[in-house]
C-alpha positions in Angstrom: 252.6 -104.1 -86.4 253.3 -102.9 -89.9 250.3 -102.2 -92.1 250.3 -103.2 -95.8 250.7 -99.6 -96.9 253.7 -99.3 -94.6 255.2 -102.4 -96.2 254.7 -100.9 -99.7 256.4 -97.7 -98.7 259.1 -99.6 -97.0 259.9 -101.7 -100.0 260.0 -98.7 -102.3 262.2 -96.8 -99.8 264.6 -99.7 -99.4 265.1 -99.9 -103.2 265.6 -96.1 -103.5 268.1 -96.1 -100.6 270.2 -99.2 -101.4 269.6 -99.9 -105.0 271.0 -98.2 -108.1 268.6 -95.8 -109.7 268.8 -97.5 -113.2 265.0 -98.0 -113.5 262.0 -95.9 -112.9 259.3 -98.4 -111.8 255.6 -97.9 -111.6 254.8 -97.5 -107.9 253.4 -100.9 -107.1 255.0 -103.6 -105.0 254.2 -107.1 -106.2 254.4 -110.2 -104.1 252.6 -112.9 -106.0 251.7 -114.0 -109.5 249.7 -116.7 -111.3 248.9 -116.8 -115.0 247.9 -113.3 -116.1 247.3 -111.9 -112.6 249.8 -110.4 -110.1 249.0 -109.3 -106.6 250.6 -106.5 -104.6 251.5 -106.7 -100.9 248.0 -105.4 -100.0 246.3 -108.3 -101.9 245.1 -106.1 -104.7 245.2 -107.9 -108.0 246.2 -106.6 -111.4 246.2 -107.8 -115.0 249.9 -107.9 -116.0 250.2 -106.2 -119.4 254.0 -106.1 -119.5 254.9 -109.8 -118.9 258.3 -108.8 -117.6 259.1 -107.4 -121.1 257.7 -110.6 -122.6 259.7 -113.0 -120.4 256.6 -114.4 -118.8 254.8 -115.6 -122.0 253.7 -118.8 -120.3 252.1 -116.9 -117.5 253.4 -116.3 -114.0 254.6 -119.4 -112.1 253.3 -121.8 -114.6 252.9 -125.1 -112.6 254.7 -127.3 -115.2 257.7 -125.0 -115.4 257.9 -124.6 -111.6 257.6 -128.4 -111.1 260.5 -129.0 -113.6 262.6 -126.3 -111.9 262.1 -127.5 -108.3 262.6 -131.1 -109.2 265.9 -130.4 -110.9 267.0 -127.9 -108.2 267.0 -130.8 -105.8 269.4 -132.8 -108.0 272.0 -130.5 -109.6 271.9 -126.8 -110.4 275.4 -126.0 -111.6 278.7 -127.7 -112.4 280.0 -125.2 -115.0 281.0 -126.3 -118.5 284.2 -127.7 -117.1 282.3 -130.9 -116.9 279.4 -132.5 -118.9 276.0 -132.7 -117.3 273.1 -135.0 -118.1 270.6 -132.3 -119.1 272.4 -129.8 -121.4 272.7 -132.1 -124.4 269.0 -133.0 -124.2 268.1 -129.3 -124.2 270.5 -128.5 -127.1 268.9 -131.3 -129.1 265.4 -130.2 -128.3 265.9 -126.5 -129.3 267.9 -127.4 -132.4 265.2 -129.8 -133.7 262.4 -127.4 -132.7 263.9 -124.4 -134.6 265.8 -126.3 -137.3 269.5 -125.6 -136.6 272.7 -127.7 -136.1 274.0 -126.2 -132.9 272.9 -124.2 -129.8 275.0 -122.1 -127.5 273.3 -121.4 -124.2 274.0 -118.2 -122.2 272.0 -116.3 -119.5 270.8 -112.9 -120.4 269.6 -111.5 -123.7 272.5 -109.1 -123.8 274.9 -112.1 -123.5 273.2 -113.8 -126.4 273.6 -110.7 -128.5 277.2 -110.4 -127.5 277.6 -114.1 -128.5 276.1 -113.4 -131.9 278.4 -110.5 -132.4 281.5 -112.6 -131.7 280.2 -115.4 -133.9 279.5 -113.1 -136.8 282.9 -111.4 -136.6 284.8 -114.6 -136.2 282.9 -116.1 -139.2 283.7 -113.0 -141.2 287.4 -113.4 -140.6 287.7 -117.1 -141.0 285.0 -117.9 -143.6 284.4 -114.7 -145.6 288.0 -113.5 -145.6 287.4 -110.1 -144.2 290.8 -108.4 -143.2 291.6 -108.6 -139.5 289.8 -106.1 -137.4 287.8 -104.6 -140.3 284.5 -106.5 -139.9 281.4 -104.4 -139.9 278.0 -105.3 -138.5 275.1 -103.3 -139.9 272.4 -102.4 -137.4 269.3 -100.2 -137.6 268.1 -97.0 -136.0 265.9 -97.3 -132.9 267.2 -100.8 -132.2 267.4 -102.2 -128.7 269.6 -105.3 -128.1 270.8 -104.7 -124.6 272.9 -102.5 -122.4 276.5 -103.7 -122.5 279.2 -101.4 -123.8 279.5 -103.3 -127.1 275.8 -103.4 -127.8 275.2 -99.7 -127.0 277.8 -98.9 -129.6 275.2 -99.8 -132.2 272.4 -97.8 -130.5 270.9 -94.5 -131.7 269.2 -93.9 -128.3 271.1 -91.1 -126.4 270.0 -92.5 -123.1 271.9 -95.7 -123.9 275.1 -94.0 -125.1 275.5 -90.6 -123.5 278.2 -90.7 -120.9 279.3 -94.3 -121.6 281.9 -93.7 -124.4 284.2 -94.3 -126.0 282.0 -96.5 -128.1 283.2 -99.6 -129.9 283.9 -99.3 -133.7 282.7 -101.8 -136.2 279.0 -100.9 -136.6 277.2 -99.1 -139.4 273.7 -97.8 -138.7 270.9 -97.6 -141.4 267.2 -96.8 -141.3 264.9 -99.6 -140.2 262.4 -100.8 -142.8 264.5 -99.4 -145.7 265.4 -102.0 -148.3 267.3 -99.5 -150.5 269.8 -98.8 -147.6 270.3 -102.5 -147.0 271.1 -103.0 -150.7 273.7 -100.3 -150.5 275.2 -101.1 -147.1 275.5 -104.9 -147.4 277.3 -104.7 -150.6 280.5 -103.7 -148.7 282.7 -106.8 -148.6 283.7 -106.0 -145.0 280.1 -106.5 -143.7 279.8 -109.8 -141.8 276.3 -109.4 -140.4 272.9 -107.6 -140.5 271.6 -107.3 -136.9 267.9 -106.6 -136.6 264.7 -107.2 -134.6 261.8 -108.5 -136.7 259.6 -106.1 -134.7 261.3 -103.3 -132.7 259.8 -103.9 -129.3 261.6 -101.5 -126.9 261.5 -98.7 -129.5 257.7 -98.8 -129.3 256.5 -101.9 -131.2 257.5 -100.8 -134.7 256.3 -103.4 -137.2 258.2 -103.2 -140.6 256.4 -103.1 -143.9 255.3 -106.5 -145.2 258.2 -108.1 -147.2 261.0 -106.1 -145.5 262.3 -109.2 -143.6 262.2 -111.3 -146.7 264.1 -108.7 -148.6 266.6 -108.5 -145.8 267.1 -112.2 -146.0 267.6 -112.1 -149.8 270.1 -109.2 -149.7 272.1 -111.0 -147.0 272.2 -114.2 -149.1 273.3 -112.3 -152.2 276.1 -110.6 -150.4 277.3 -113.5 -148.2 276.3 -111.6 -145.0 274.9 -113.3 -141.9 271.3 -112.4 -140.9 271.4 -111.9 -137.1 267.8 -112.0 -135.9 267.2 -110.8 -132.4 264.0 -112.6 -131.3 264.6 -112.1 -127.6 261.3 -110.2 -127.1 259.4 -111.2 -130.2 260.0 -114.9 -130.1 258.5 -117.9 -128.3 255.0 -117.3 -129.5 254.7 -113.6 -128.6 253.5 -112.4 -132.0 251.2 -115.3 -133.0 254.0 -117.4 -134.5 256.8 -119.2 -132.8 259.1 -116.6 -134.1 258.1 -113.2 -135.5 260.3 -113.9 -138.5 258.0 -116.9 -139.3 255.4 -114.4 -140.5 257.5 -113.9 -143.6 259.1 -117.4 -143.6 262.5 -116.0 -142.9 265.3 -118.1 -141.5 268.1 -116.3 -139.7 271.7 -117.4 -139.8 272.1 -116.5 -136.2 268.8 -116.8 -134.2 269.1 -114.9 -130.9 266.6 -115.8 -128.1 266.1 -115.2 -124.4 263.4 -114.0 -122.0 260.5 -116.5 -122.4 262.9 -119.4 -122.9 262.5 -120.0 -119.1 259.0 -118.8 -118.7 260.3 -116.0 -116.4 261.8 -118.3 -113.8 265.5 -117.7 -114.4 267.9 -116.0 -116.9 268.3 -118.2 -120.0 269.3 -117.2 -123.5 270.5 -119.0 -126.5 272.0 -118.5 -130.0 271.2 -121.0 -132.7 273.3 -121.5 -135.9 274.5 -124.1 -138.3 277.9 -125.8 -138.0 279.6 -123.6 -140.5 279.0 -120.6 -138.2 278.9 -122.0 -134.7 282.1 -124.1 -135.0 284.3 -121.0 -135.8 284.5 -120.6 -132.0 286.9 -123.0 -130.4 287.2 -124.1 -126.7 288.3 -121.3 -124.5 287.2 -118.5 -126.9 283.7 -117.9 -125.4 281.7 -119.1 -122.4 279.9 -118.4 -119.2 280.0 -120.0 -115.8 276.2 -120.3 -115.6 275.5 -120.7 -119.4 274.2 -124.2 -120.1 273.6 -125.1 -116.5 271.4 -128.2 -115.9 268.7 -126.2 -114.1 268.4 -123.9 -117.1 268.4 -126.8 -119.5 265.5 -128.5 -117.9 263.5 -125.3 -117.5 264.0 -124.4 -121.1 262.7 -127.6 -122.5 259.6 -127.5 -120.3 259.0 -123.8 -121.1 259.0 -124.5 -124.8 256.8 -127.5 -124.4 254.3 -125.4 -122.6 254.2 -123.0 -125.5 253.7 -125.7 -128.2 251.5 -128.1 -126.3 249.1 -125.7 -124.7 248.1 -123.7 -127.8 249.7 -120.5 -126.7 250.9 -119.4 -130.1 247.4 -119.6 -131.6 246.0 -117.9 -128.5 248.4 -115.0 -129.0 247.2 -114.6 -132.5 243.5 -114.7 -131.6 243.7 -112.5 -128.5 246.0 -110.1 -130.2 243.5 -109.5 -133.1 240.7 -109.0 -130.5 242.8 -106.5 -128.6 243.8 -104.4 -131.6 240.2 -104.4 -132.8 239.0 -103.0 -129.4 241.9 -100.5 -129.3 241.3 -99.2 -132.8 237.7 -98.7 -132.0 238.7 -96.8 -128.9 241.1 -94.6 -130.9 238.1 -93.4 -133.0 236.4 -92.2 -129.9 239.3 -90.0 -128.6 242.2 -87.9 -129.7 244.3 -89.2 -126.9 245.2 -92.4 -128.8 246.7 -91.7 -132.3 247.9 -95.1 -133.3 247.5 -98.8 -132.4 250.1 -101.2 -133.7 251.5 -104.7 -133.2 251.3 -108.4 -134.0 249.9 -111.2 -131.8 250.2 -110.0 -128.1 253.0 -107.6 -128.7 251.1 -104.3 -129.1 251.4 -100.6 -128.4 249.2 -97.5 -128.3 250.7 -94.2 -129.2 249.6 -91.2 -127.0 248.9 -87.9 -128.7 251.6 -86.1 -126.8 255.3 -85.4 -127.0 257.9 -88.0 -125.8 258.9 -85.5 -123.1 255.5 -85.2 -121.6 254.2 -87.3 -118.6 250.8 -88.0 -120.2 251.5 -91.7 -121.0 253.1 -92.2 -117.5 250.1 -90.6 -115.8 247.8 -92.8 -117.9 249.7 -95.9 -116.7 249.2 -94.7 -113.1 245.5 -94.5 -113.8 245.6 -98.0 -115.3 247.4 -99.3 -112.2 244.7 -97.7 -110.0 242.1 -99.6 -112.0 243.9 -103.0 -111.9 246.1 -103.2 -115.0 249.8 -102.8 -115.2 251.6 -101.3 -118.2 254.6 -99.0 -118.6 255.5 -96.3 -121.2 258.5 -96.6 -123.5 260.0 -93.6 -125.2 257.7 -91.2 -123.4 254.4 -91.4 -125.3 254.1 -95.0 -126.3 252.5 -97.6 -124.0 253.4 -101.2 -124.7 250.7 -103.7 -123.9 251.8 -107.3 -123.9 250.0 -109.7 -121.5 251.1 -113.4 -121.0 250.0 -115.6 -123.8 247.7 -117.6 -121.4 245.2 -114.8 -121.2 241.6 -115.9 -121.8 239.0 -114.1 -123.8 237.2 -113.2 -120.6 240.4 -111.7 -119.1 241.1 -109.9 -122.3 237.6 -108.4 -122.4 238.0 -107.2 -118.8 241.4 -105.8 -119.6 240.2 -103.9 -122.7 237.3 -102.5 -120.6 239.8 -101.1 -118.1 241.9 -99.5 -120.8 238.8 -98.0 -122.5 237.5 -96.6 -119.2 240.8 -95.1 -118.2 241.5 -93.6 -121.7 238.0 -92.1 -122.1 238.0 -90.8 -118.6 241.5 -89.4 -118.6 242.0 -85.7 -117.8 
């Protein structure tokens, strides 16, 4: 009879033998989740401080979302967009009214949503702005992360995303993040159709721009007839203490790009929102997805968003995030190991006083795992800490105590 330890080793060994080595997971094998807690195959519980890269904002296996999913799964899951279904229009209406746009285009992954936004921006640039054919430029920023497709990595400045995957696609110009002067200069080019940014750079290490940067970006886009393409895949759906991170500066994107928590972590759902002038440049047959807009995803999306708005999760993210940063900044004063704490709401990071090439942050995450909290480094020496938005004050207090104990005792 297999022991639980044998099962853990077997699960890891199977992935290593039969799976592509495109991830480097923390060595824990999870089998169950509820709310903020996940359990491994031995029954040990952990606080989840990654939330599947912010896809599980509503908490693991939220009963309302699971009920909606299972009920619809018994009726109709997929018919493709070759036919109408009785759920998609309801979901499109719901998200358009919630976020204030004319049209919604549902896809599956966040990368697909970003690809959709790229196509919309370019087509709009040619048909509405009058950019000469094949000369459209999208301005992106350094340290961005929008996905892993070959088009998207063409705008990346991360060598791990681009090295060995060329030739890269033309049509992107890269500027510094949080630099208004460079936006003024770059967006003045009449060939520019879009500015593509994250309101907070999550994957890069939770870089929060200076106050007013997003508002200035919006103004410069308006002045130059450039579309503001806002990637809220990780920062949206309540994560930062507002429904959208761009809401902190009252900024309205021309192309709003969302994914991850749109389904509460139950299935891949993404969406691009825009007004008619932009969305209707794409005609039938020019873009689509077999699974995009399926009735199962439509039902799940509506319920997932209702959970966020009806259960006070946006305000909870704001309150718990402030509590968390206060504890972490107090911790940073007690040790040289933590050099910076940054974030908004429940999207936060601590910077470890070591080089990105070192294993210090990784080893600290292993120590956190051993004490019942799961997190993972990004870019070597930055640990992103982003629990589900359902976390209670008691759970946050316990989690902060674990982090404090591990950091202060780290050798």
